[in-house]
C-alpha positions as CSV (number, residue, x, y, z in Angstrom):
1,E,164.1,372.7,19.7
2,W,161.7,375.0,20.6
3,A,164.0,377.8,18.8
4,F,164.1,375.9,15.8
5,I,160.2,375.0,15.8
6,R,159.2,378.5,16.6
7,T,160.9,379.5,12.9
8,F,158.1,377.4,11.1
9,S,155.3,377.5,13.3
10,P,152.2,379.4,11.5
11,Y,150.7,380.1,14.5
12,H,154.1,382.0,15.9
13,R,155.5,383.3,12.8
14,L,152.4,385.5,12.2
15,Q,152.9,387.3,15.4
16,D,156.8,387.3,14.9
17,E,157.0,387.7,11.2
18,C,153.9,388.8,9.7
19,I,152.0,391.5,11.8
20,R,155.1,393.0,13.1
21,D,155.8,396.4,12.4
22,G,157.4,397.2,8.8
23,S,155.9,393.9,7.7
24,N,154.3,394.3,4.4
25,W,152.2,390.8,4.8
26,I,149.1,390.7,3.8
27,C,147.2,386.9,4.6
28,P,145.8,385.6,1.7
29,K,142.3,384.1,1.5
30,V,142.4,381.3,3.8
31,L,139.8,377.9,4.9
32,F,141.0,376.4,7.8
33,T,138.9,372.9,8.4
34,T,138.9,370.9,11.4
35,S,136.8,367.9,13.2
36,T,135.7,368.0,16.9
37,K,137.3,364.7,17.5
38,D,140.1,364.8,15.5
39,D,142.9,362.7,18.2
40,R,146.0,363.6,16.2
41,V,145.8,367.3,15.8
42,H,143.3,369.7,18.6
43,P,141.2,371.2,17.0
44,G,141.9,373.8,19.3
45,H,145.0,375.0,17.2
46,A,142.5,375.9,14.0
47,R,140.6,377.6,16.7
48,K,143.5,379.7,17.9
49,M,144.9,380.5,14.6
50,V,141.6,381.7,13.3
51,R,140.8,383.8,16.2
52,K,144.2,385.5,16.1
53,L,143.7,386.4,12.4
54,N,140.3,387.6,13.0
55,D,141.3,389.5,16.5
56,E,144.9,390.6,16.1
57,V,145.1,391.6,12.6
58,P,143.2,394.7,10.8
59,V,140.7,393.1,8.8
60,E,142.7,395.0,5.5
61,L,145.5,392.5,6.3
62,A,143.6,389.1,6.3
63,P,140.0,389.9,4.5
64,S,139.1,386.3,4.2
65,V,139.2,383.7,7.1
66,L,137.2,381.2,6.6
67,Y,136.5,378.0,9.4
68,W,134.8,375.0,9.3
69,E,134.8,372.4,11.9
70,N,132.9,369.1,11.7
71,V,131.7,368.0,15.1
72,E,131.8,364.4,14.0
73,G,134.8,362.7,12.1
74,G,138.3,362.5,13.1
75,H,141.8,363.1,12.0
76,G,140.7,363.0,8.2
77,G,137.9,365.7,9.0
78,A,135.1,363.5,8.3
79,A,133.1,360.2,9.9
80,D,131.5,358.9,6.5
81,N,131.5,359.8,2.9
82,K,128.5,362.0,3.1
83,Q,130.7,364.1,5.6
84,R,133.5,363.6,3.4
85,A,131.9,364.9,0.3
86,Y,130.5,367.9,2.0
87,M,134.1,368.8,3.3
88,W,135.5,368.6,-0.1
89,S,133.0,370.3,-1.7
90,L,133.5,373.7,0.7
91,T,137.3,372.9,-0.2
92,Y,136.6,372.9,-4.2
93,A,134.4,375.8,-4.0
94,F,136.9,378.0,-1.8
95,L,139.7,376.9,-4.4
96,W,137.5,378.0,-7.3
97,Q,136.2,380.9,-5.5
98,T,139.7,382.0,-4.8
99,I,142.1,380.6,-7.4
100,G,140.0,378.9,-10.3
101,A,137.7,381.6,-11.3
102,A,140.7,384.0,-11.3
103,A,142.6,381.6,-13.6
104,E,139.6,380.9,-15.7
105,D,139.5,384.8,-16.5
106,N,143.3,385.2,-17.1
107,V,143.1,382.3,-19.9
108,S,139.9,384.2,-21.2
109,R,142.1,387.1,-21.8
110,L,144.9,385.5,-23.1
111,E,142.7,384.0,-25.7
112,S,141.2,386.8,-26.7
113,K,144.8,388.4,-27.6
114,L,145.3,385.4,-29.9
């Protein structure tokens, strides 16, 4: 089973495929979110991945690796609606900064050509 799981594990693919010699991989901008009290997926998994990206991947190959850990909450990442709103505001702000603004610029360029 492990041989199969290793083929799609992001953490292991990073070492095996992405940052090996000859690879042309570049990490997209990424935001990892987790909760200290997640009882299903230990926050150590996110911590370990972020650390690997920051410590073992040259900054030019992983220029934007962001991490947020809520010290409360559980598997959903938030203990109450206020925390949930904060987590989602981080997520939507990240998405807007990475793909939303770029998409809006592309639409503006297309509209100017019409």
